[in-house]
N, CA and C atoms as a LAMMPS dump frame, in Angstrom:
ITEM: TIMESTEP
0
ITEM: NUMBER OF ATOMS
246
ITEM: BOX BOUNDS ff ff ff
-5.0000000000000000e+02 5.0000000000000000e+02
-5.0000000000000000e+02 5.0000000000000000e+02
-5.0000000000000000e+02 5.0000000000000000e+02
ITEM: ATOMS id mol type element x y z
1 1 1 N -136.116 111.333 -71.276
2 1 2 C -134.582 110.097 -71.092
3 1 3 C -135.806 109.356 -70.179
4 2 1 N -135.11 108.009 -70.796
5 2 2 C -135.985 107.171 -70.627
6 2 3 C -135.751 106.355 -69.137
7 3 1 N -136.719 105.496 -68.73
8 3 2 C -135.704 105.428 -67.101
9 3 3 C -136.54 103.922 -66.931
10 4 1 N -134.735 103.358 -66.859
11 4 2 C -134.491 102.197 -67.155
12 4 3 C -134.545 100.978 -66.263
13 5 1 N -135.29 100.132 -66.2
14 5 2 C -135.166 98.811 -64.947
15 5 3 C -134.456 98.418 -64.854
16 6 1 N -134.359 97.767 -63.394
17 6 2 C -133.07 96.802 -63.646
18 6 3 C -134.366 95.461 -63.18
19 7 1 N -133.67 94.875 -63.272
20 7 2 C -134.416 93.128 -63.913
21 7 3 C -134.359 92.737 -62.824
22 8 1 N -135.199 91.669 -62.558
23 8 2 C -135.129 91.061 -61.563
24 8 3 C -134.313 89.937 -60.967
25 9 1 N -133.583 89.521 -61.562
26 9 2 C -132.295 89.205 -61.403
27 9 3 C -131.334 90.36 -60.68
28 10 1 N -131.934 91.593 -61.856
29 10 2 C -129.616 92.203 -61.065
30 10 3 C -130.601 93.115 -59.246
31 11 1 N -131.959 93.069 -58.788
32 11 2 C -132.772 93.805 -57.617
33 11 3 C -132.473 92.312 -57.013
34 12 1 N -132.784 91.718 -56.862
35 12 2 C -132.094 90.17 -55.531
36 12 3 C -130.943 90.921 -55.344
37 13 1 N -129.977 90.743 -56.571
38 13 2 C -128.437 90.888 -56.193
39 13 3 C -128.105 91.938 -55.831
40 14 1 N -128.802 92.813 -55.606
41 14 2 C -129.191 94.033 -54.65
42 14 3 C -129.607 93.894 -52.808
43 15 1 N -130.58 92.897 -53.028
44 15 2 C -130.789 92.498 -52.028
45 15 3 C -130.169 92.114 -51.559
46 16 1 N -129.313 91.321 -51.82
47 16 2 C -127.903 90.274 -51.039
48 16 3 C -126.924 91.4 -50.716
49 17 1 N -126.819 92.791 -51.403
50 17 2 C -126.007 92.855 -51.313
51 17 3 C -126.221 93.97 -49.69
52 18 1 N -127.582 94.842 -49.604
53 18 2 C -128.234 94.652 -48.826
54 18 3 C -127.838 94.435 -48.087
55 19 1 N -129.199 93.192 -47.74
56 19 2 C -128.438 92.325 -45.885
57 19 3 C -127.188 92.262 -45.453
58 20 1 N -126.154 91.334 -46.981
59 20 2 C -124.989 91.776 -46.727
60 20 3 C -124.198 92.458 -45.453
61 21 1 N -124.36 93.61 -45.687
62 21 2 C -124.478 95.066 -44.931
63 21 3 C -124.98 95.13 -44.108
64 22 1 N -126.337 95.076 -43.63
65 22 2 C -127.41 94.902 -42.601
66 22 3 C -127.171 94.091 -41.643
67 23 1 N -126.306 92.804 -42.083
68 23 2 C -126.266 91.664 -41.081
69 23 3 C -124.121 92.209 -40.592
70 24 1 N -123.731 92.774 -41.163
71 24 2 C -122.242 93.15 -40.313
72 24 3 C -122.323 94.125 -39.662
73 25 1 N -123.498 94.651 -39.351
74 25 2 C -123.94 95.955 -37.977
75 25 3 C -122.979 96.748 -37.757
76 26 1 N -121.82 97.108 -39.776
77 26 2 C -121.392 97.44 -38.776
78 26 3 C -121.764 99.485 -39.523
79 27 1 N -122.753 99.048 -39.632
80 27 2 C -122.762 100.804 -40.634
81 27 3 C -123.473 101.94 -39.175
82 28 1 N -123.718 102.355 -40.258
83 28 2 C -124.347 103.209 -38.875
84 28 3 C -125.644 103.543 -39.023
85 29 1 N -126.671 103.819 -38.233
86 29 2 C -127.432 104.223 -37.877
87 29 3 C -128.505 104.419 -39.331
88 30 1 N -127.874 105.991 -39.626
89 30 2 C -128.415 106.123 -40.911
90 30 3 C -128.479 105.832 -42.097
91 31 1 N -127.37 105.038 -42.276
92 31 2 C -126.696 104.153 -43.445
93 31 3 C -127.863 103.202 -43.334
94 32 1 N -128.301 102.406 -41.883
95 32 2 C -129.017 100.974 -41.864
96 32 3 C -129.91 101.111 -42.149
97 33 1 N -130.55 102.411 -42.31
98 33 2 C -132.478 102.814 -42.397
99 33 3 C -132.035 102.844 -43.664
100 34 1 N -131.384 104.05 -44.397
101 34 2 C -131.647 103.911 -46.062
102 34 3 C -131.132 102.785 -46.832
103 35 1 N -130.62 101.876 -46.357
104 35 2 C -130.643 100.15 -47.284
105 35 3 C -132.173 99.597 -46.422
106 36 1 N -132.222 99.82 -45.785
107 36 2 C -133.384 98.832 -44.924
108 36 3 C -134.574 99.506 -46.298
109 37 1 N -134.868 100.531 -46.111
110 37 2 C -135.409 101.569 -47.01
111 37 3 C -135.278 101.153 -48.291
112 38 1 N -134.707 101.306 -49.548
113 38 2 C -134.3 100.491 -50.127
114 38 3 C -133.968 99.037 -50.66
115 39 1 N -133.746 98.299 -49.138
116 39 2 C -134.193 96.976 -49.776
117 39 3 C -136.128 96.699 -50.156
118 40 1 N -136.515 97.43 -49.025
119 40 2 C -138.1 96.959 -49.084
120 40 3 C -139.078 97.175 -49.964
121 41 1 N -137.983 98.487 -51.245
122 41 2 C -138.673 99.072 -52.08
123 41 3 C -138.531 97.974 -53.448
124 42 1 N -137.396 97.556 -52.715
125 42 2 C -137.093 96.015 -54.207
126 42 3 C -137.802 95.106 -53.883
127 43 1 N -137.841 94.568 -52.568
128 43 2 C -138.819 93.977 -52.187
129 43 3 C -140.353 93.683 -53.064
130 44 1 N -140.629 94.902 -53.12
131 44 2 C -142.087 95.561 -53.415
132 44 3 C -141.842 95.327 -54.971
133 45 1 N -141.185 95.699 -55.182
134 45 2 C -140.772 95.667 -57.025
135 45 3 C -140.537 94.6 -58.101
136 46 1 N -139.364 93.084 -56.755
137 46 2 C -139.462 92.704 -57.57
138 46 3 C -140.828 90.813 -56.699
139 47 1 N -142.156 91.638 -55.916
140 47 2 C -143.199 90.844 -55.682
141 47 3 C -143.975 91.255 -56.93
142 48 1 N -144.015 92.688 -57.403
143 48 2 C -144.796 92.96 -58.4
144 48 3 C -144.431 92.338 -59.897
145 49 1 N -142.916 91.904 -60.111
146 49 2 C -142.222 91.299 -61.292
147 49 3 C -142.547 89.694 -61.246
148 50 1 N -142.776 89.508 -60.467
149 50 2 C -143.054 87.724 -59.26
150 50 3 C -144.623 87.828 -60.424
151 51 1 N -145.042 88.895 -59.5
152 51 2 C -147.046 88.996 -59.95
153 51 3 C -147.283 89.047 -61.881
154 52 1 N -146.02 89.922 -61.966
155 52 2 C -147.107 89.992 -63.295
156 52 3 C -145.537 88.8 -64.485
157 53 1 N -145.023 88.028 -64.019
158 53 2 C -145.104 86.32 -64.74
159 53 3 C -146.074 85.454 -64.338
160 54 1 N -146.639 85.801 -63.329
161 54 2 C -147.593 84.809 -63.238
162 54 3 C -148.825 84.489 -63.515
163 55 1 N -149.014 86.306 -64.198
164 55 2 C -150.667 86.134 -64.599
165 55 3 C -149.657 86.383 -66.301
166 56 1 N -148.817 86.38 -66.537
167 56 2 C -148.681 85.632 -68.229
168 56 3 C -148.661 84.487 -68.645
169 57 1 N -147.692 83.458 -67.752
170 57 2 C -148.296 81.823 -67.256
171 57 3 C -149.262 81.35 -67.753
172 58 1 N -150.043 82.197 -66.594
173 58 2 C -151.684 81.664 -66.624
174 58 3 C -151.792 82.15 -67.992
175 59 1 N -151.871 83.276 -68.821
176 59 2 C -152.669 83.052 -70.28
177 59 3 C -151.966 82.296 -70.674
178 60 1 N -150.684 82.061 -70.899
179 60 2 C -150.001 81.345 -71.99
180 60 3 C -150.26 79.925 -71.775
181 61 1 N -150.803 79.487 -70.433
182 61 2 C -150.823 77.229 -70.369
183 61 3 C -151.584 77.259 -71.494
184 62 1 N -151.545 76.172 -72.214
185 62 2 C -152.985 75.575 -73.115
186 62 3 C -152.628 74.137 -72.277
187 63 1 N -153.519 73.663 -72.484
188 63 2 C -154.365 72.276 -72.038
189 63 3 C -153.964 71.708 -74.402
190 64 1 N -153.829 70.202 -73.211
191 64 2 C -153.896 69.061 -74.475
192 64 3 C -154.079 69.743 -75.681
193 65 1 N -155.343 69.889 -75.699
194 65 2 C -156.667 70.695 -77.574
195 65 3 C -156.084 71.849 -78.082
196 66 1 N -155.17 73.49 -76.583
197 66 2 C -154.226 73.57 -77.43
198 66 3 C -155.073 75.196 -77.046
199 67 1 N -156.716 75.079 -75.976
200 67 2 C -157.421 75.916 -75.825
201 67 3 C -156.357 76.164 -74.307
202 68 1 N -156.72 78.281 -74.052
203 68 2 C -156.129 77.798 -72.946
204 68 3 C -156.506 77.091 -71.821
205 69 1 N -155.916 77.155 -70.726
206 69 2 C -156.046 76.473 -69.35
207 69 3 C -155.802 77.728 -68.362
208 70 1 N -155.95 77.851 -67.457
209 70 2 C -155.754 78.079 -65.881
210 70 3 C -155.597 77.679 -64.739
211 71 1 N -154.575 76.546 -64.318
212 71 2 C -154.038 75.968 -63.827
213 71 3 C -153.403 76.522 -62.197
214 72 1 N -153.641 75.921 -61.006
215 72 2 C -152.032 76.85 -59.89
216 72 3 C -150.854 75.936 -60.361
217 73 1 N -150.128 77.086 -59.605
218 73 2 C -148.621 75.885 -60.294
219 73 3 C -148.405 74.971 -58.946
220 74 1 N -147.729 74.062 -59.436
221 74 2 C -147.143 72.774 -58.273
222 74 3 C -146.422 73.621 -57.391
223 75 1 N -145.868 73.156 -55.838
224 75 2 C -145.289 74.012 -54.673
225 75 3 C -146.143 75.361 -54.253
226 76 1 N -147.468 75.437 -55.118
227 76 2 C -147.456 76.89 -54.326
228 76 3 C -147.638 76.631 -52.663
229 77 1 N -147.801 77.371 -51.743
230 77 2 C -147.982 77.035 -50.134
231 77 3 C -149.099 76.952 -50.007
232 78 1 N -149.582 76.358 -48.961
233 78 2 C -150.919 76.106 -49.369
234 78 3 C -151.795 77.124 -48.276
235 79 1 N -153.313 77.048 -48.821
236 79 2 C -153.972 78.199 -48.234
237 79 3 C -153.216 79.686 -48.518
238 80 1 N -153.148 79.724 -49.172
239 80 2 C -152.241 81.54 -50.009
240 80 3 C -153.54 82.657 -50.748
241 81 1 N -154.646 81.461 -51.086
242 81 2 C -155.821 81.849 -51.627
243 81 3 C -155.831 81.631 -53.251
244 82 1 N -154.543 80.919 -53.288
245 82 2 C -154.54 81.572 -54.96
246 82 3 C -155.269 79.881 -55.888
Protein backbone atom coordinates (compact mmCIF):
# COMPACT_ATOMS: atom_id res chain seq x y z
CA UNK A 1 0.00 0.00 0.00
CA UNK A 2 1.47 3.37 -1.04
CA UNK A 3 1.95 6.04 1.59
CA UNK A 4 -0.19 9.10 0.89
CA UNK A 5 1.61 12.30 1.74
CA UNK A 6 -0.53 15.21 2.86
CA UNK A 7 -0.41 18.46 0.97
CA UNK A 8 1.17 21.62 2.30
CA UNK A 9 -2.30 23.11 2.78
CA UNK A 10 -3.52 20.07 4.71
CA UNK A 11 -0.46 20.24 6.96
CA UNK A 12 -1.00 23.95 7.63
CA UNK A 13 -4.67 23.33 8.44
CA UNK A 14 -3.69 20.61 10.92
CA UNK A 15 -1.09 22.94 12.45
CA UNK A 16 -3.81 25.54 12.97
CA UNK A 17 -5.95 22.92 14.73
CA UNK A 18 -3.02 21.97 16.97
CA UNK A 19 -2.26 25.60 17.87
CA UNK A 20 -5.93 26.19 18.74
CA UNK A 21 -6.02 23.10 20.92
CA UNK A 22 -2.80 24.03 22.71
CA UNK A 23 -3.91 27.64 23.21
CA UNK A 24 -7.07 26.46 24.97
CA UNK A 25 -4.86 24.98 27.65
CA UNK A 26 -7.38 22.38 28.76
CA UNK A 27 -5.65 19.31 27.31
CA UNK A 28 -3.89 16.85 29.57
CA UNK A 29 -0.11 17.10 29.67
CA UNK A 30 0.40 13.86 27.74
CA UNK A 31 -2.02 15.03 25.05
CA UNK A 32 -0.33 18.43 24.86
CA UNK A 33 3.06 16.80 24.41
CA UNK A 34 1.70 14.56 21.67
CA UNK A 35 0.18 17.56 19.89
CA UNK A 36 3.42 19.51 20.24
CA UNK A 37 5.42 16.62 18.75
CA UNK A 38 2.95 16.29 15.88
CA UNK A 39 3.15 20.04 15.29
CA UNK A 40 6.94 20.10 15.16
CA UNK A 41 6.90 17.20 12.67
CA UNK A 42 4.39 19.10 10.52
CA UNK A 43 6.54 22.25 10.62
CA UNK A 44 9.53 20.21 9.47
CA UNK A 45 7.48 18.69 6.64
CA UNK A 46 6.18 22.11 5.57
CA UNK A 47 9.69 23.58 5.57
CA UNK A 48 10.89 20.74 3.35
CA UNK A 49 7.98 21.31 0.95
CA UNK A 50 8.73 25.04 0.78
CA UNK A 51 12.43 24.38 0.16
CA UNK A 52 11.56 21.96 -2.65
CA UNK A 53 9.14 24.47 -4.20
CA UNK A 54 11.78 27.21 -4.02
CA UNK A 55 14.30 24.99 -5.80
CA UNK A 56 11.76 24.29 -8.57
CA UNK A 57 11.01 27.99 -9.00
CA UNK A 58 14.71 28.78 -9.28
CA UNK A 59 15.11 26.06 -11.91
CA UNK A 60 12.08 27.28 -13.86
CA UNK A 61 12.86 31.00 -13.80
CA UNK A 62 13.93 32.19 -17.22
CA UNK A 63 15.46 35.42 -18.42
CA UNK A 64 14.32 37.59 -21.31
CA UNK A 65 16.31 35.47 -23.78
CA UNK A 66 14.72 32.25 -22.52
CA UNK A 67 17.76 31.00 -20.65
CA UNK A 68 17.37 30.05 -17.00
CA UNK A 69 18.14 32.83 -14.56
CA UNK A 70 18.76 32.21 -10.90
CA UNK A 71 17.69 35.11 -8.74
CA UNK A 72 16.49 35.67 -5.22
CA UNK A 73 12.88 36.06 -4.25
CA UNK A 74 11.53 39.51 -3.56
CA UNK A 75 10.59 40.03 0.03
CA UNK A 76 13.18 37.62 1.41
CA UNK A 77 14.17 38.29 4.99
CA UNK A 78 17.45 40.15 5.17
CA UNK A 79 20.49 38.25 6.34
CA UNK A 80 19.20 34.75 5.74
CA UNK A 81 22.25 33.82 3.68
CA UNK A 82 20.45 33.09 0.40
